[in-house]
Backbone as ProteinMPNN parsed JSONL, in Angstrom:
{"seq_chain_A": "MYGAAPDNIQWFDGVAYSYQVNRQSSFAVGLRSVTGNPPVPNGGGACMGKCTNVWIAYHLRLTNEEFYLAYGNPNTLTSVPQAILKVIFYLGGQKGT", "coords_chain_A": {"N_chain_A": [[33.415, -12.606, 27.077], [31.779, -12.557, 24.033], [32.215, -10.54, 21.968], [31.416, -7.147, 20.767], [28.089, -6.293, 20.601], [26.095, -4.67, 18.119], [24.164, -1.56, 19.178], [20.841, -1.52, 19.59], [19.017, 0.692, 18.738], [16.437, 2.926, 17.98], [14.847, 5.748, 16.407], [11.909, 7.259, 16.321], [10.19, 9.605, 14.308], [7.569, 11.592, 13.603], [4.722, 13.246, 11.855], [1.635, 14.528, 11.853], [-1.55, 15.602, 10.25], [-4.832, 16.559, 10.461], [-7.978, 17.572, 8.959], [-11.211, 18.737, 9.436], [-13.326, 19.209, 7.099], [-16.046, 19.658, 6.709], [-19.184, 19.031, 8.364], [-19.644, 16.401, 7.104], [-17.314, 15.472, 6.057], [-13.6, 14.779, 5.896], [-10.257, 15.214, 6.032], [-6.779, 13.773, 5.841], [-3.278, 13.986, 6.499], [-0.151, 12.381, 6.647], [3.418, 11.889, 7.784], [5.933, 9.747, 8.487], [8.935, 8.88, 10.117], [11.487, 6.458, 10.476], [14.416, 5.77, 12.188], [17.387, 4.145, 12.311], [18.682, 0.676, 13.255], [16.711, -2.251, 13.109], [15.767, -4.524, 16.105], [16.798, -7.226, 15.4], [18.412, -10.365, 14.694], [21.616, -9.715, 13.605], [21.087, -7.155, 12.483], [19.43, -7.208, 10.535], [16.361, -7.053, 8.262], [13.372, -5.495, 6.773], [13.974, -2.709, 6.592], [16.756, -1.115, 6.412], [18.868, 1.316, 8.219], [17.127, 3.873, 7.533], [13.823, 4.597, 7.167], [10.899, 5.664, 5.528], [7.415, 6.955, 5.48], [4.544, 7.852, 4.182], [1.08, 8.757, 4.265], [-2.207, 9.589, 3.047], [-5.526, 10.527, 3.379], [-8.927, 10.503, 2.843], [-12.396, 11.256, 3.887], [-15.787, 10.659, 3.301], [-19.04, 11.352, 4.232], [-22.248, 10.717, 3.472], [-26.015, 10.68, 3.248], [-26.91, 7.894, 2.95], [-24.589, 6.612, 1.997], [-20.991, 6.334, 2.594], [-17.948, 7.256, 1.761], [-14.256, 6.335, 1.647], [-11.228, 7.292, 0.821], [-7.853, 6.425, 0.399], [-4.272, 6.774, 0.431], [-1.27, 4.627, 0.851], [-0.19, 3.54, 4.135], [-0.395, 3.915, 7.332], [0.73, 2.067, 9.349], [2.909, 0.751, 8.313], [6.331, 0.492, 7.734], [7.553, 1.352, 5.504], [6.286, 3.367, 2.749], [4.093, 1.844, 0.839], [3.153, 1.727, -2.634], [-0.121, 1.992, -2.972], [-3.457, 2.388, -3.165], [-6.561, 3.007, -1.993], [-10.052, 2.499, -2.093], [-13.162, 2.735, -0.595], [-16.388, 1.904, -0.256], [-19.309, 2.252, 1.227], [-22.503, 1.465, 1.711], [-25.755, 1.985, 2.829], [-28.433, 0.13, 3.455], [-31.754, 0.645, 3.373], [-32.023, 2.574, 5.702], [-30.717, 5.43, 7.145], [-27.4, 6.076, 8.614], [-26.966, 4.637, 11.875], [-29.734, 4.721, 12.478]], "CA_chain_A": [[32.686, -11.914, 26.08], [32.008, -12.771, 22.382], [32.19, -9.29, 20.99], [30.236, -6.05, 21.134], [26.78, -6.292, 19.742], [25.414, -3.297, 17.82], [23.251, -1.185, 19.714], [19.203, -1.618, 19.04], [18.258, 2.016, 18.81], [15.739, 3.582, 16.784], [14.3, 7.033, 16.438], [10.689, 7.56, 15.519], [9.599, 10.858, 14.181], [6.224, 11.835, 12.864], [3.802, 14.453, 12.075], [0.368, 14.241, 10.979], [-2.332, 16.937, 10.11], [-6.245, 16.245, 10.048], [-8.613, 18.726, 8.976], [-12.488, 18.53, 9.462], [-13.548, 20.095, 6.029], [-17.173, 20.113, 7.067], [-19.802, 17.719, 9.004], [-19.744, 15.244, 6.34], [-15.957, 15.161, 5.162], [-12.362, 15.033, 6.685], [-8.974, 15.098, 5.259], [-5.866, 13.617, 6.849], [-2.054, 13.565, 5.731], [0.881, 11.999, 7.684], [4.645, 11.397, 7.489], [6.598, 9.071, 9.751], [10.463, 8.462, 9.663], [12.274, 5.55, 11.394], [15.855, 5.822, 11.848], [18.123, 3.009, 13.155], [18.569, -0.603, 12.944], [15.935, -2.989, 13.924], [16.336, -5.201, 16.87], [16.793, -8.523, 15.018], [19.784, -10.713, 14.545], [22.641, -9.195, 12.469], [20.634, -6.001, 12.175], [18.728, -7.166, 9.226], [14.866, -6.437, 8.272], [12.896, -4.807, 5.822], [14.377, -1.504, 6.364], [18.117, -0.692, 7.201], [19.308, 2.648, 8.43], [16.086, 4.864, 7.591], [12.694, 4.436, 6.648], [9.86, 6.858, 5.599], [6.297, 6.438, 5.335], [3.503, 8.937, 3.703], [-0.12, 8.497, 4.016], [-3.098, 10.624, 3.122], [-6.832, 9.837, 3.658], [-10.216, 11.396, 2.825], [-13.597, 10.534, 4.115], [-16.987, 11.528, 3.208], [-20.44, 10.776, 4.839], [-23.56, 11.17, 2.927], [-27.232, 10.21, 3.818], [-26.836, 6.495, 2.884], [-23.325, 6.116, 1.8], [-19.805, 6.785, 3.116], [-16.482, 7.044, 1.038], [-12.973, 6.286, 2.009], [-10.013, 7.085, -0.168], [-6.581, 6.473, 1.239], [-3.084, 6.261, -0.09], [-0.516, 4.396, 1.757], [-0.693, 2.729, 5.36], [0.232, 4.454, 8.558], [1.239, 1.091, 10.132], [4.072, -0.063, 7.766], [7.622, 1.077, 7.953], [7.895, 2.157, 4.172], [5.311, 3.552, 1.909], [3.917, 0.841, -0.39], [2.167, 2.488, -3.611], [-1.374, 1.384, -2.786], [-4.468, 3.199, -3.033], [-7.748, 2.095, -1.294], [-11.407, 3.079, -2.188], [-14.069, 1.987, 0.199], [-17.722, 2.552, -0.422], [-20.378, 1.859, 2.188], [-24.049, 1.826, 1.192], [-26.663, 1.785, 3.979], [-29.736, -0.029, 2.787], [-32.842, 0.758, 4.408], [-31.95, 3.791, 6.61], [-29.5, 6.272, 7.633], [-26.332, 5.2, 9.606], [-27.356, 5.081, 13.012], [-31.08, 4.357, 12.777]], "C_chain_A": [[32.817, -12.267, 24.653], [32.207, -11.827, 21.538], [31.181, -8.293, 21.347], [29.294, -6.045, 20.042], [26.531, -4.785, 19.394], [24.367, -2.868, 18.778], [21.955, -1.115, 18.977], [18.808, -0.507, 19.563], [17.848, 2.571, 17.851], [15.001, 4.937, 17.275], [12.897, 6.888, 15.581], [10.242, 9.138, 15.343], [8.423, 10.829, 13.213], [5.592, 13.038, 12.779], [2.863, 14.051, 11.131], [-0.658, 15.439, 11.123], [-3.829, 16.101, 9.492], [-7.059, 17.214, 9.999], [-10.287, 18.357, 8.499], [-12.984, 19.545, 8.304], [-15.112, 20.557, 6.387], [-17.92, 19.032, 8.031], [-19.733, 16.595, 8.489], [-18.282, 14.758, 5.868], [-14.78, 15.611, 6.32], [-11.256, 14.739, 5.689], [-7.953, 14.821, 6.26], [-4.364, 13.207, 5.983], [-1.025, 13.289, 6.912], [2.409, 11.818, 6.962], [5.223, 10.85, 8.752], [8.039, 8.641, 9.184], [10.777, 7.418, 10.939], [13.538, 5.559, 11.264], [16.611, 4.686, 12.879], [18.05, 1.653, 12.69], [17.603, -1.388, 13.661], [16.281, -4.094, 14.969], [16.07, -6.803, 16.356], [18.175, -8.931, 14.65], [20.343, -10.226, 13.367], [21.858, -7.748, 11.878], [19.651, -5.968, 10.895], [17.164, -6.965, 9.326], [14.568, -5.893, 6.931], [13.373, -3.422, 5.552], [15.781, -1.326, 7.146], [18.429, 0.972, 7.125], [18.18, 3.69, 8.628], [14.842, 4.208, 6.693], [11.707, 5.624, 6.529], [8.586, 6.221, 5.248], [5.354, 7.75, 5.142], [2.296, 8.388, 3.524], [-1.031, 9.653, 3.833], [-4.52, 9.825, 2.79], [-8.101, 10.985, 3.408], [-11.424, 10.479, 3.028], [-14.869, 11.345, 4.004], [-18.067, 10.859, 3.478], [-21.382, 11.453, 4.042], [-24.827, 10.479, 3.469], [-27.153, 8.8, 3.833], [-25.662, 5.859, 2.409], [-22.127, 6.741, 2.534], [-18.685, 6.316, 2.094], [-15.243, 7.251, 1.647], [-12.226, 6.383, 0.758], [-8.783, 7.257, 0.55], [-5.479, 5.982, 0.159], [-2.075, 5.838, 0.957], [-0.996, 3.793, 3.039], [0.105, 3.471, 6.396], [1.057, 3.468, 9.312], [2.336, 0.334, 9.435], [5.246, 1.194, 7.972], [7.856, 2.013, 6.648], [6.564, 2.406, 3.62], [5.125, 2.636, 0.761], [3.028, 1.611, -1.3], [1.036, 1.537, -3.831], [-2.407, 2.563, -2.547], [-5.93, 2.37, -2.822], [-9.083, 2.889, -1.646], [-12.43, 2.081, -1.803], [-15.243, 2.454, 0.099], [-18.489, 1.782, 0.552], [-21.59, 2.179, 1.815], [-24.787, 1.092, 2.41], [-28.172, 1.437, 3.375], [-30.779, -0.041, 3.882], [-32.998, 1.985, 5.487], [-30.651, 4.327, 6.647], [-28.43, 5.647, 8.636], [-26.837, 5.917, 11.028], [-28.787, 4.955, 13.387], [-31.41, 2.911, 13.269]], "O_chain_A": [[33.926, -12.267, 24.119], [32.387, -12.112, 20.354], [30.238, -8.528, 22.102], [29.556, -5.853, 18.855], [26.714, -3.857, 20.183], [23.643, -3.754, 19.232], [21.94, -0.685, 17.824], [18.293, -0.478, 20.681], [18.549, 2.812, 16.869], [14.641, 5.096, 18.442], [12.83, 6.486, 14.419], [9.968, 9.79, 16.35], [8.373, 10.132, 12.2], [5.871, 13.912, 13.599], [3.015, 13.483, 10.049], [-0.564, 16.191, 12.093], [-3.945, 15.356, 8.519], [-7.038, 17.934, 10.997], [-10.562, 17.813, 7.429], [-13.033, 20.734, 8.62], [-15.384, 21.757, 6.345], [-17.2, 18.138, 8.476], [-19.745, 15.625, 9.246], [-18.171, 13.662, 5.318], [-14.892, 16.41, 7.25], [-11.423, 14.082, 4.662], [-7.997, 15.365, 7.363], [-4.295, 12.375, 5.078], [-1.079, 13.904, 7.977], [2.527, 11.634, 5.75], [5.057, 11.356, 9.862], [8.245, 8.171, 8.065], [10.386, 7.568, 12.096], [13.944, 5.34, 10.123], [16.319, 4.518, 14.062], [17.346, 1.435, 11.704], [17.603, -1.247, 14.884], [17.293, -4.703, 14.622], [15.211, -7.497, 16.899], [19.031, -8.104, 14.336], [19.772, -10.256, 12.277], [22.169, -7.367, 10.749], [19.204, -4.948, 10.37], [16.692, -6.72, 10.436], [15.428, -5.841, 6.052], [13.23, -2.94, 4.428], [15.849, -1.399, 8.373], [18.242, 1.686, 6.14], [18.152, 4.353, 9.665], [14.979, 3.463, 5.723], [11.716, 6.504, 7.39], [8.572, 5.087, 4.771], [5.455, 8.655, 5.971], [2.224, 7.507, 2.666], [-0.729, 10.703, 4.4], [-4.619, 8.79, 2.13], [-8.071, 12.15, 3.804], [-11.556, 9.343, 2.574], [-15.018, 12.464, 4.493], [-18.166, 9.727, 3.005], [-21.349, 12.678, 3.921], [-24.572, 9.572, 4.26], [-27.373, 8.362, 4.962], [-25.629, 4.629, 2.376], [-22.385, 7.788, 3.128], [-18.582, 5.156, 1.695], [-15.07, 8.334, 2.206], [-12.495, 5.702, -0.232], [-8.664, 8.222, 1.305], [-5.642, 5.119, -0.704], [-1.946, 6.571, 1.938], [-2.193, 3.512, 3.097], [1.316, 3.592, 6.214], [2.044, 3.891, 9.913], [2.702, -0.722, 9.951], [5.088, 2.382, 8.255], [8.258, 3.175, 6.715], [5.661, 1.663, 4.004], [5.907, 2.641, -0.19], [2.09, 2.192, -0.752], [1.065, 0.564, -4.583], [-2.165, 3.529, -1.824], [-6.267, 1.336, -3.4], [-9.031, 4.091, -1.388], [-12.635, 0.988, -2.332], [-15.297, 3.648, 0.394], [-18.236, 0.58, 0.643], [-21.757, 3.37, 1.552], [-24.53, -0.025, 2.857], [-28.932, 2.291, 2.919], [-30.699, -0.581, 4.985], [-34.08, 2.241, 6.016], [-29.639, 3.757, 6.239], [-28.751, 4.732, 9.394], [-27.037, 7.103, 11.294], [-29.081, 5.074, 14.577], [-32.571, 2.597, 13.527]]}, "name": "protein", "num_of_chains": 1, "seq": "MYGAAPDNIQWFDGVAYSYQVNRQSSFAVGLRSVTGNPPVPNGGGACMGKCTNVWIAYHLRLTNEEFYLAYGNPNTLTSVPQAILKVIFYLGGQKGT"}
């Protein structure tokens, strides 16, 4: 045997809350934590030991427009300071027509 390799063990903890404000808008917030070393050679990677990620999102739907406002990304290991504003305009008719 060449030696004892470190265990590739990770714990994923997360909590998320979403709230439907009314028929046209919703709000969501979440927190995720990853503890442990990633399963790559020498235990390296973008995050050693513990990573946290926070995200916030708001969606508003109007007659001919939709607005999305988001901070963070729920799919990454660590929070990257980024904000996204997305505006969709429906030309000619309402959504679903």
